[in-house]
OpenMM code with the backbone's topology and positions (N, CA, C; nanometers):
from openmm import Vec3, app, unit

residues = "MET LYS PHE SER SER ARG SER ALA GLN TRP LEU ILE VAL GLY LEU LEU ALA PHE CYS SER LEU ALA VAL ALA ARG ASP LEU ASP GLN ASP GLU ALA LEU GLN LEU ARG GLN LYS GLY ILE ILE LEU PRO LEU GLU GLN LEU LEU HIS GLN ALA LEU ALA ARG TYR PRO GLY ALA ARG LEU LEU GLU ALA ASP LEU GLU GLU GLU ASP HIS THR TYR VAL TYR GLU VAL GLU LEU LEU THR ALA GLU GLY VAL VAL ARG GLU ILE GLU LEU ASP ALA THR THR GLY HIS LEU LEU LYS ASP LYS GLU ASP ASN".split()
positions = [
    Vec3(0.0850, -0.1167, 0.0000),
    Vec3(0.0000, 0.0000, 0.0000),
    Vec3(0.0896, 0.1229, 0.0000),
    Vec3(0.0596, 0.2196, -0.0854),
    Vec3(0.1408, 0.3391, -0.0990),
    Vec3(0.0670, 0.4570, -0.0363),
    Vec3(0.1385, 0.5338, 0.0474),
    Vec3(0.0815, 0.6512, 0.1127),
    Vec3(0.1382, 0.7768, 0.0501),
    Vec3(0.0505, 0.8761, 0.0335),
    Vec3(0.1000, 1.0080, -0.0064),
    Vec3(0.1502, 1.0787, 0.1180),
    Vec3(0.2251, 1.1853, 0.0996),
    Vec3(0.2756, 1.2575, 0.2169),
    Vec3(0.1600, 1.3166, 0.2961),
    Vec3(0.0526, 1.3530, 0.2277),
    Vec3(-0.0656, 1.4070, 0.2961),
    Vec3(-0.1310, 1.2993, 0.3824),
    Vec3(-0.1415, 1.1785, 0.3293),
    Vec3(-0.1984, 1.0669, 0.4057),
    Vec3(-0.1120, 1.0342, 0.5262),
    Vec3(0.0179, 1.0377, 0.5075),
    Vec3(0.1100, 1.0097, 0.6172),
    Vec3(0.0960, 1.1145, 0.7265),
    Vec3(0.0781, 1.2404, 0.6874),
    Vec3(0.0598, 1.3466, 0.7867),
    Vec3(-0.0659, 1.3240, 0.8686),
    Vec3(-0.1745, 1.2883, 0.8008),
    Vec3(-0.2998, 1.2637, 0.8722),
    Vec3(-0.2895, 1.1411, 0.9627),
    Vec3(-0.2161, 1.0419, 0.9197),
    Vec3(-0.1952, 0.9235, 1.0015),
    Vec3(-0.1200, 0.9601, 1.1288),
    Vec3(-0.0174, 1.0412, 1.1166),
    Vec3(0.0603, 1.0846, 1.2334),
    Vec3(-0.0255, 1.1682, 1.3273),
    Vec3(-0.1035, 1.2613, 1.2724),
    Vec3(-0.1925, 1.3433, 1.3554),
    Vec3(-0.2913, 1.2549, 1.4302),
    Vec3(-0.3485, 1.1565, 1.3617),
    Vec3(-0.4433, 1.0648, 1.4258),
    Vec3(-0.3800, 0.9834, 1.5367),
    Vec3(-0.2593, 0.9339, 1.5127),
    Vec3(-0.1894, 0.8559, 1.6160),
    Vec3(-0.1561, 0.9410, 1.7372),
    Vec3(-0.1121, 1.0637, 1.7137),
    Vec3(-0.0811, 1.1531, 1.8260),
    Vec3(-0.2060, 1.1850, 1.9070),
    Vec3(-0.3170, 1.2077, 1.8388),
    Vec3(-0.4425, 1.2359, 1.9085),
    Vec3(-0.4860, 1.1165, 1.9917),
    Vec3(-0.4746, 0.9960, 1.9349),
    Vec3(-0.5119, 0.8752, 2.0079),
    Vec3(-0.4238, 0.8568, 2.1305),
    Vec3(-0.2942, 0.8745, 2.1158),
    Vec3(-0.2011, 0.8565, 2.2274),
    Vec3(-0.2254, 0.9586, 2.3376),
    Vec3(-0.2619, 1.0798, 2.3017),
    Vec3(-0.2842, 1.1824, 2.4037),
    Vec3(-0.4073, 1.1517, 2.4877),
    Vec3(-0.5037, 1.0767, 2.4341),
    Vec3(-0.6227, 1.0414, 2.5103),
    Vec3(-0.5930, 0.9421, 2.6209),
    Vec3(-0.4942, 0.8578, 2.6029),
    Vec3(-0.4667, 0.7510, 2.6965),
    Vec3(-0.3656, 0.7903, 2.8048),
    Vec3(-0.3183, 0.9128, 2.8035),
    Vec3(-0.2145, 0.9539, 2.8968),
    Vec3(-0.2771, 1.0048, 3.0255),
    Vec3(-0.2263, 0.9553, 3.1370),
    Vec3(-0.2679, 1.0046, 3.2681),
    Vec3(-0.1624, 1.1007, 3.3184),
    Vec3(-0.2074, 1.2062, 3.3829),
    Vec3(-0.1161, 1.3070, 3.4358),
    Vec3(-0.1163, 1.2986, 3.5880),
    Vec3(0.0027, 1.2825, 3.6471),
    Vec3(0.0151, 1.2832, 3.7922),
    Vec3(0.0015, 1.4264, 3.8428),
    Vec3(-0.0751, 1.4440, 3.9487),
    Vec3(-0.0906, 1.5757, 4.0093),
    Vec3(0.0017, 1.5862, 4.1291),
    Vec3(0.0591, 1.7034, 4.1503),
    Vec3(0.1465, 1.7217, 4.2666),
    Vec3(0.0616, 1.7571, 4.3885),
    Vec3(0.1258, 1.7652, 4.5036),
    Vec3(0.0522, 1.7854, 4.6284),
    Vec3(-0.0160, 1.9223, 4.6340),
    Vec3(0.0404, 2.0230, 4.5698),
    Vec3(-0.0232, 2.1547, 4.5690),
    Vec3(-0.1528, 2.1526, 4.4883),
    Vec3(-0.1502, 2.0861, 4.3724),
    Vec3(-0.2714, 2.0737, 4.2914),
    Vec3(-0.3776, 1.9947, 4.3669),
    Vec3(-0.3358, 1.8872, 4.4316),
    Vec3(-0.4295, 1.8039, 4.5077),
    Vec3(-0.4931, 1.8847, 4.6206),
    Vec3(-0.4132, 1.9643, 4.6899),
    Vec3(-0.4654, 2.0461, 4.7999),
    Vec3(-0.5664, 2.1475, 4.7487),
    Vec3(-0.5371, 2.2116, 4.6369),
    Vec3(-0.6308, 2.3088, 4.5799),
    Vec3(-0.7624, 2.2433, 4.5406),
    Vec3(-0.7554, 2.1270, 4.4784),
    Vec3(-0.8770, 2.0554, 4.4395),
    Vec3(-0.9583, 2.0147, 4.5612),
    Vec3(-0.8897, 1.9722, 4.6663),
    Vec3(-0.9575, 1.9324, 4.7906),
    Vec3(-1.0232, 2.0527, 4.8555),
    Vec3(-0.9516, 2.1640, 4.8632),
    Vec3(-1.0060, 2.2853, 4.9259),
    Vec3(-1.1262, 2.3402, 4.8504),
    Vec3(-1.1284, 2.3212, 4.7184),
    Vec3(-1.2418, 2.3656, 4.6367),
    Vec3(-1.3583, 2.2670, 4.6412),
    Vec3(-1.3374, 2.1520, 4.7053),
    Vec3(-1.4428, 2.0514, 4.7147),
    Vec3(-1.4596, 1.9691, 4.5876),
    Vec3(-1.3607, 1.9726, 4.5000),
    Vec3(-1.3688, 1.8986, 4.3739),
    Vec3(-1.3392, 1.7505, 4.3954),
    Vec3(-1.2433, 1.7214, 4.4832),
    Vec3(-1.2098, 1.5821, 4.5137),
    Vec3(-1.2326, 1.5544, 4.6609),
    Vec3(-1.2518, 1.4270, 4.6919),
    Vec3(-1.2663, 1.3821, 4.8307),
    Vec3(-1.1281, 1.3666, 4.8933),
    Vec3(-1.1204, 1.3712, 5.0269),
    Vec3(-0.9909, 1.3526, 5.0923),
    Vec3(-0.9368, 1.2114, 5.0688),
    Vec3(-0.8073, 1.2031, 5.0459),
    Vec3(-0.7438, 1.0736, 5.0262),
    Vec3(-0.7696, 0.9825, 5.1457),
    Vec3(-0.7630, 1.0360, 5.2661),
    Vec3(-0.7824, 0.9545, 5.3867),
    Vec3(-0.9151, 0.8795, 5.3833),
    Vec3(-1.0198, 0.9489, 5.3392),
    Vec3(-1.1527, 0.8889, 5.3324),
    Vec3(-1.1536, 0.7708, 5.2352),
    Vec3(-1.0970, 0.7893, 5.1181),
    Vec3(-1.0988, 0.6838, 5.0176),
    Vec3(-0.9966, 0.5752, 5.0483),
    Vec3(-0.8927, 0.6111, 5.1203),
    Vec3(-0.7944, 0.5119, 5.1609),
    Vec3(-0.8569, 0.4112, 5.2575),
    Vec3(-0.9404, 0.4595, 5.3470),
    Vec3(-1.0122, 0.3679, 5.4373),
    Vec3(-1.0995, 0.2713, 5.3576),
    Vec3(-1.1630, 0.3218, 5.2528),
    Vec3(-1.2474, 0.2383, 5.1666),
    Vec3(-1.1631, 0.1305, 5.0981),
    Vec3(-1.0470, 0.1682, 5.0472),
    Vec3(-0.9593, 0.0717, 4.9785),
    Vec3(-0.9074, -0.0336, 5.0759),
    Vec3(-0.8634, 0.0094, 5.1931),
    Vec3(-0.8094, -0.0840, 5.2927),
    Vec3(-0.9170, -0.1782, 5.3469),
    Vec3(-1.0410, -0.1314, 5.3515),
    Vec3(-1.1506, -0.2155, 5.4005),
    Vec3(-1.1765, -0.3338, 5.3070),
    Vec3(-1.1384, -0.3219, 5.1811),
    Vec3(-1.1565, -0.4323, 5.0861),
    Vec3(-1.0638, -0.5489, 5.1190),
    Vec3(-0.9503, -0.5182, 5.1832),
    Vec3(-0.8482, -0.6200, 5.2134),
    Vec3(-0.7998, -0.6026, 5.3572),
    Vec3(-0.8733, -0.6585, 5.4536),
    Vec3(-0.8334, -0.6461, 5.5931),
    Vec3(-0.6892, -0.6935, 5.6149),
    Vec3(-0.6150, -0.6141, 5.6892),
    Vec3(-0.4762, -0.6471, 5.7178),
    Vec3(-0.3788, -0.5998, 5.6113),
    Vec3(-0.4304, -0.5358, 5.5037),
    Vec3(-0.3426, -0.4875, 5.3965),
    Vec3(-0.2657, -0.3640, 5.4423),
    Vec3(-0.1512, -0.3431, 5.3754),
    Vec3(-0.0685, -0.2250, 5.4025),
    Vec3(-0.0606, -0.1397, 5.2762),
    Vec3(-0.0597, -0.0099, 5.2971),
    Vec3(-0.0482, 0.0840, 5.1863),
    Vec3(0.0951, 0.0849, 5.1351),
    Vec3(0.1114, 0.0681, 5.0046),
    Vec3(0.2427, 0.0777, 4.9417),
    Vec3(0.2617, 0.2139, 4.8757),
    Vec3(0.1566, 0.2611, 4.8082),
    Vec3(0.1677, 0.3860, 4.7328),
    Vec3(0.0290, 0.4410, 4.7047),
    Vec3(0.0184, 0.5735, 4.6987),
    Vec3(-0.1064, 0.6390, 4.6603),
    Vec3(-0.0731, 0.7609, 4.5758),
    Vec3(-0.1402, 0.7737, 4.4624),
    Vec3(-0.1194, 0.8856, 4.3714),
    Vec3(-0.2537, 0.9410, 4.3276),
    Vec3(-0.2537, 1.0701, 4.2985),
    Vec3(-0.3699, 1.1331, 4.2374),
    Vec3(-0.3336, 1.1624, 4.0927),
    Vec3(-0.4182, 1.1155, 4.0008),
    Vec3(-0.3949, 1.1344, 3.8583),
    Vec3(-0.5182, 1.1955, 3.7943),
    Vec3(-0.4951, 1.2580, 3.6802),
    Vec3(-0.6054, 1.3052, 3.5973),
    Vec3(-0.6042, 1.2218, 3.4702),
    Vec3(-0.7127, 1.1491, 3.4473),
    Vec3(-0.7263, 1.0626, 3.3306),
    Vec3(-0.8546, 1.1004, 3.2578),
    Vec3(-0.8415, 1.1460, 3.1361),
    Vec3(-0.9590, 1.1825, 3.0551),
    Vec3(-1.0532, 1.2759, 3.1313),
    Vec3(-0.9983, 1.3798, 3.1920),
    Vec3(-1.0736, 1.4815, 3.2660),
    Vec3(-1.1422, 1.4257, 3.3905),
    Vec3(-1.0928, 1.3132, 3.4418),
    Vec3(-1.1437, 1.2535, 3.5650),
    Vec3(-1.0280, 1.2417, 3.6631),
    Vec3(-1.0527, 1.2806, 3.7870),
    Vec3(-0.9494, 1.2674, 3.8907),
    Vec3(-0.9611, 1.1298, 3.9532),
    Vec3(-0.8476, 1.0605, 3.9595),
    Vec3(-0.8440, 0.9221, 4.0055),
    Vec3(-0.7350, 0.9048, 4.1099),
    Vec3(-0.7729, 0.8452, 4.2236),
    Vec3(-0.6722, 0.8001, 4.3204),
    Vec3(-0.6312, 0.6598, 4.2806),
    Vec3(-0.5021, 0.6406, 4.2597),
    Vec3(-0.4499, 0.5072, 4.2326),
    Vec3(-0.3765, 0.4627, 4.3590),
    Vec3(-0.4225, 0.3529, 4.4157),
    Vec3(-0.3705, 0.3035, 4.5433),
    Vec3(-0.3146, 0.1636, 4.5231),
    Vec3(-0.1937, 0.1410, 4.5710),
    Vec3(-0.1352, 0.0062, 4.5693),
    Vec3(-0.1276, -0.0437, 4.7119),
    Vec3(-0.1812, -0.1651, 4.7310),
    Vec3(-0.1836, -0.2275, 4.8628),
    Vec3(-0.1095, -0.3597, 4.8585),
    Vec3(-0.0515, -0.3962, 4.9701),
    Vec3(0.0045, -0.5296, 4.9890),
    Vec3(-0.0901, -0.6017, 5.0833),
    Vec3(-0.1574, -0.7056, 5.0333),
    Vec3(-0.2551, -0.7770, 5.1146),
    Vec3(-0.1849, -0.8630, 5.2195),
    Vec3(-0.2618, -0.9111, 5.3154),
    Vec3(-0.2083, -0.9990, 5.4193),
    Vec3(-0.1516, -1.1273, 5.3597),
    Vec3(-0.1986, -1.1642, 5.2405),
    Vec3(-0.1513, -1.2842, 5.1717),
    Vec3(-0.0261, -1.2581, 5.0883),
    Vec3(0.0210, -1.1319, 5.0877),
    Vec3(0.1415, -1.0981, 5.0132),
    Vec3(0.1179, -1.0631, 4.8674),
    Vec3(-0.0057, -1.0337, 4.8307),
    Vec3(-0.0406, -0.9985, 4.6934),
    Vec3(-0.0509, -0.8457, 4.6821),
    Vec3(0.0080, -0.7899, 4.5775),
    Vec3(-0.0033, -0.6462, 4.5527),
    Vec3(-0.1284, -0.6216, 4.4687),
    Vec3(-0.2147, -0.5329, 4.5175),
    Vec3(-0.3387, -0.4970, 4.4479),
    Vec3(-0.3297, -0.3516, 4.4036),
    Vec3(-0.3767, -0.3255, 4.2826),
    Vec3(-0.3880, -0.1891, 4.2316),
    Vec3(-0.5361, -0.1534, 4.2302),
    Vec3(-0.5692, -0.0501, 4.3048),
    Vec3(-0.7076, -0.0066, 4.3163),
    Vec3(-0.7161, 0.1361, 4.2653),
    Vec3(-0.8146, 0.1623, 4.1801),
    Vec3(-0.8393, 0.2968, 4.1321),
    Vec3(-0.9775, 0.3399, 4.1775),
    Vec3(-0.9825, 0.4609, 4.2362),
    Vec3(-1.1070, 0.5169, 4.2869),
    Vec3(-1.1290, 0.6542, 4.2253),
    Vec3(-1.2512, 0.6813, 4.1841),
    Vec3(-1.2852, 0.8137, 4.1336),
    Vec3(-1.2714, 0.9115, 4.2503),
    Vec3(-1.1841, 1.0095, 4.2364),
    Vec3(-1.1540, 1.1008, 4.3469),
    Vec3(-1.2683, 1.1973, 4.3759),
    Vec3(-1.3617, 1.2132, 4.2846),
    Vec3(-1.4727, 1.3048, 4.3089),
    Vec3(-1.5932, 1.2359, 4.3715),
    Vec3(-1.6104, 1.1059, 4.3431),
    Vec3(-1.7285, 1.0340, 4.3930),
    Vec3(-1.6950, 0.9215, 4.4906),
    Vec3(-1.5724, 0.8715, 4.4842),
    Vec3(-1.5340, 0.7574, 4.5660),
    Vec3(-1.5667, 0.6233, 4.5035),
    Vec3(-1.6277, 0.6228, 4.3864),
    Vec3(-1.6640, 0.4965, 4.3211),
    Vec3(-1.5396, 0.4171, 4.2807),
    Vec3(-1.5481, 0.2862, 4.2988),
    Vec3(-1.4414, 0.1960, 4.2591),
    Vec3(-1.4379, 0.1866, 4.1070),
    Vec3(-1.3212, 0.2125, 4.0484),
    Vec3(-1.3042, 0.2045, 3.9038),
    Vec3(-1.2315, 0.0783, 3.8619),
    Vec3(-1.1355, 0.0362, 3.9466),
    Vec3(-1.0562, -0.0825, 3.9124),
    Vec3(-1.0021, -0.1434, 4.0404),
    Vec3(-0.9957, -0.2748, 4.0420),
    Vec3(-0.9317, -0.3488, 4.1500),
    Vec3(-0.8715, -0.4733, 4.0851),
    Vec3(-0.7393, -0.4742, 4.0711),
    Vec3(-0.6760, -0.5870, 4.0046),
    Vec3(-0.5436, -0.6204, 4.0725),
    Vec3(-0.5002, -0.7422, 4.0526),
    Vec3(-0.3698, -0.7842, 4.1019),
    Vec3(-0.2638, -0.7162, 4.0174),
    Vec3(-0.1666, -0.6562, 4.0841),
    Vec3(-0.0597, -0.5863, 4.0136),
    Vec3(0.0557, -0.6822, 3.9922),
    Vec3(0.1020, -0.6920, 3.8706),
    Vec3(0.2111, -0.7848, 3.8387),
    Vec3(0.3447, -0.7249, 3.8652),
] * unit.nanometer
topology = app.Topology()
chain = topology.addChain("A")
for resn in residues:
    res = topology.addResidue(resn, chain)
    for name in ("N", "CA", "C"):
        topology.addAtom(name, app.Element.getBySymbol(name[0]), res)
């Protein structure tokens, strides 16, 4: 199949647009504080209790606030009592569970 330079340009633009949709942006602590103070996101502590309640005896390994497709998401990694690492994603504005999977 032969592409013209115009077709190749449109292909590149399309690929860049697609890739930009799938990128999550980590928010720093100042951004997180501003969002919390404005009432846009729930406190991490509140949602952390929800995540830990799913796995009694689990320990927190990491917690991040990200923006994915204009949605704020807390990504929490836990080490369960059984020694399994779980990745849990919670909607930071509603607290709804978005993902709970074993992290490889």
